[in-house]
C-alpha positions in Angstrom: -31.7 26.4 66.7 -34.8 28.3 64.7 -34.0 31.5 63.0 -35.0 34.2 65.6 -38.4 35.5 66.1 -37.8 38.9 64.7 -36.8 37.8 61.2 -39.8 35.2 60.7 -41.8 38.2 62.4 -40.7 40.4 59.5 -41.1 38.0 56.8 -38.8 38.8 54.2 -36.2 37.1 52.0 -34.2 38.7 48.7 -31.9 37.3 46.5 -28.6 39.2 46.7 -26.7 39.1 43.3 -23.0 38.5 43.5 -20.6 38.3 39.9 -20.8 34.8 39.4 -23.8 33.3 41.7 -26.9 34.7 44.0 -27.4 34.5 47.8 -30.3 35.0 50.4 -30.8 37.9 52.4 -33.1 37.5 55.3 -34.5 40.8 57.4 -35.3 41.3 60.4 -36.5 45.2 59.9 -36.0 47.5 57.1 -31.9 47.7 57.4 -31.1 45.1 59.5 -30.1 41.7 57.4 -28.2 38.2 57.8 -27.1 36.2 54.9 -27.8 32.7 54.3 -24.5 30.1 54.2 -24.0 27.6 51.8 -24.2 29.4 47.9 -21.4 30.3 45.4 -20.2 30.0 42.0 -17.8 27.3 42.0 -19.9 24.8 40.3 -21.5 26.1 37.7 -23.9 28.4 39.3 -25.8 25.1 41.1 -24.7 26.7 44.0 -26.7 29.6 43.3 -30.3 30.9 44.8 -32.7 31.4 41.8 -35.8 31.8 44.3 -36.2 31.8 48.4 -39.3 32.5 50.4 -40.7 31.6 53.7 -42.5 28.4 54.3 -44.0 28.9 58.4 -40.2 29.5 60.2 -38.5 27.9 58.0 -37.2 29.2 54.2 -37.3 27.3 50.8 -34.3 28.4 48.6 -34.5 26.8 45.1 -31.1 26.5 43.2 -29.9 26.6 40.2 -29.7 23.1 39.2 -33.6 22.5 40.7 -32.6 21.2 43.6 -34.9 22.9 46.8 -32.9 23.6 50.4 -35.3 23.9 53.3 -33.2 25.9 56.4 -34.5 26.1 59.3 -31.3 27.8 60.5 -28.6 30.1 59.0 -26.5 27.1 58.0 -28.9 24.3 58.5 -30.9 22.6 55.5 -32.2 19.5 54.2 -32.5 19.4 50.3 -34.7 17.9 48.4 -34.0 16.5 44.4 
């Protein structure tokens, strides 16, 4: 499964700050967004996002521990260390 076309076409991702970690919001228009899965503050911030951007129809997320996740949909990612 890939990201729905309206999200890819709108092209906006934003870090969302929570108390102990950052997640990623993906927008399909000015008012509607969905969160990527797989972030939490349980591991001292290493499961926290520090940067997120579109790359074609995938989203690249740089994590607190320096790893890069390539998301191909809301739940599926490959990790590059």
